[in-house]
C-alpha positions as a Markdown table, in Angstrom:
| # | Residue | x | y | z |
|---|---|---|---|---|
| 1 | Met | 131.5 | 137.7 | 124.2 |
| 2 | Ala | 132.7 | 140.8 | 125.8 |
| 3 | Asn | 136.2 | 140.9 | 126.6 |
| 4 | Thr | 136.7 | 144.1 | 128.5 |
| 5 | Ala | 134.9 | 145.7 | 131.8 |
| 6 | Gln | 132.9 | 148.5 | 129.7 |
| 7 | Ala | 131.7 | 145.6 | 127.0 |
| 8 | Arg | 130.6 | 143.4 | 129.8 |
| 9 | Lys | 128.6 | 146.5 | 131.1 |
| 10 | Arg | 127.1 | 147.6 | 128.0 |
| 11 | Ala | 125.8 | 144.1 | 126.9 |
| 12 | Arg | 124.1 | 144.2 | 130.2 |
| 13 | Gln | 122.8 | 147.5 | 130.0 |
| 14 | Ser | 121.5 | 146.7 | 126.5 |
| 15 | Leu | 119.8 | 143.6 | 127.6 |
| 16 | Ala | 118.1 | 145.8 | 130.6 |
| 17 | Arg | 117.2 | 148.4 | 128.1 |
| 18 | Arg | 115.9 | 145.7 | 125.3 |
| 19 | Asp | 113.3 | 144.2 | 127.7 |
| 20 | Ala | 112.1 | 147.5 | 129.0 |
| 21 | Asn | 111.5 | 148.6 | 125.6 |
| 22 | Phe | 109.8 | 145.4 | 124.3 |
| 23 | Ser | 107.4 | 146.0 | 127.4 |
| 24 | Leu | 106.6 | 149.4 | 126.4 |
| 25 | Arg | 106.4 | 148.4 | 122.6 |
| 26 | Thr | 103.8 | 145.5 | 123.7 |
| 27 | Glu | 101.9 | 148.1 | 125.8 |
| 28 | Phe | 101.7 | 150.2 | 122.7 |
| 29 | Arg | 100.3 | 147.5 | 120.3 |
| 30 | Thr | 97.6 | 146.4 | 122.9 |
| 31 | Ala | 96.6 | 150.3 | 123.2 |
| 32 | Ile | 96.0 | 150.6 | 119.4 |
| 33 | Lys | 94.4 | 147.0 | 119.1 |
| 34 | Lys | 92.1 | 148.0 | 121.9 |
| 35 | Val | 90.7 | 151.2 | 120.0 |
| 36 | Leu | 90.5 | 149.3 | 116.6 |
| 37 | Lys | 88.4 | 146.6 | 118.5 |
| 38 | Ala | 86.1 | 149.1 | 119.7 |
| 39 | Ile | 85.6 | 150.7 | 116.2 |
| 40 | Leu | 84.9 | 147.6 | 114.8 |
| 41 | Ala | 82.4 | 146.6 | 117.2 |
| 42 | Gly | 80.6 | 150.0 | 116.2 |
| 43 | Asn | 80.9 | 151.4 | 119.6 |
| 44 | Lys | 82.0 | 155.2 | 119.2 |
| 45 | Asp | 81.9 | 156.2 | 123.1 |
| 46 | Ala | 84.1 | 153.0 | 124.0 |
| 47 | Ala | 86.4 | 154.1 | 120.8 |
| 48 | Lys | 87.0 | 157.4 | 122.3 |
| 49 | Thr | 87.5 | 156.4 | 125.8 |
| 50 | Glu | 90.1 | 153.7 | 124.6 |
| 51 | Phe | 91.8 | 156.5 | 122.3 |
| 52 | Val | 92.0 | 158.8 | 125.0 |
| 53 | Ser | 94.2 | 156.4 | 127.2 |
| 54 | Ala | 96.2 | 155.0 | 123.6 |
| 55 | Gln | 97.0 | 158.5 | 123.1 |
| 56 | Ser | 98.6 | 158.3 | 126.9 |
| 57 | Thr | 100.5 | 155.3 | 126.2 |
| 58 | Ile | 101.8 | 156.3 | 122.4 |
| 59 | Asp | 102.9 | 159.8 | 123.7 |
| 60 | Lys | 104.9 | 158.2 | 126.7 |
| 61 | Ile | 106.7 | 155.8 | 124.1 |
| 62 | Ala | 107.7 | 158.6 | 121.6 |
| 63 | Arg | 108.8 | 160.8 | 124.6 |
| 64 | Lys | 110.9 | 158.1 | 125.8 |
| 65 | Gly | 112.3 | 157.3 | 122.0 |
| 66 | Ile | 111.2 | 153.9 | 121.5 |
| 67 | Phe | 109.3 | 155.5 | 118.7 |
| 68 | His | 109.7 | 158.7 | 116.6 |
| 69 | Lys | 107.3 | 161.4 | 117.5 |
| 70 | Asn | 106.0 | 161.5 | 113.8 |
| 71 | Lys | 105.2 | 157.6 | 113.9 |
| 72 | Ala | 103.4 | 158.6 | 117.2 |
| 73 | Ala | 101.5 | 161.2 | 115.6 |
| 74 | Arg | 100.8 | 159.4 | 112.5 |
| 75 | His | 99.2 | 156.7 | 114.4 |
| 76 | Lys | 97.0 | 159.0 | 116.5 |
| 77 | Ser | 95.8 | 160.7 | 113.4 |
| 78 | Lys | 94.8 | 157.3 | 111.8 |
| 79 | Leu | 93.1 | 156.3 | 115.0 |
| 80 | Ser | 91.3 | 159.9 | 115.6 |
| 81 | Ala | 90.2 | 159.8 | 111.7 |
| 82 | Lys | 88.8 | 156.1 | 112.0 |
| 83 | Ile | 86.7 | 157.4 | 115.1 |
| 84 | Lys | 85.4 | 160.2 | 113.5 |
| 85 | Ala | 84.5 | 158.2 | 110.4 |
| 86 | Met | 82.1 | 156.5 | 112.6 |
| 87 | Ala | 78.6 | 157.6 | 112.0 |
């Protein structure tokens, strides 16, 4: 357990930050799942719509530093390629 006031404060802050990051990570995963679900259903219009909202979520998470910007770009690129591959 933390002994100094500074260490106690850091422990409190890290727990609060962990909760916020957990929530954003969940939002990220859900956004990707929605796009993949639309792709598997074969609905290109729905996939494009979901992709636009997923892009916003992915960019927000990269901007906040929860994921690296290259990881965000990689996810957007893969989703975009899957949508383009739909005939």
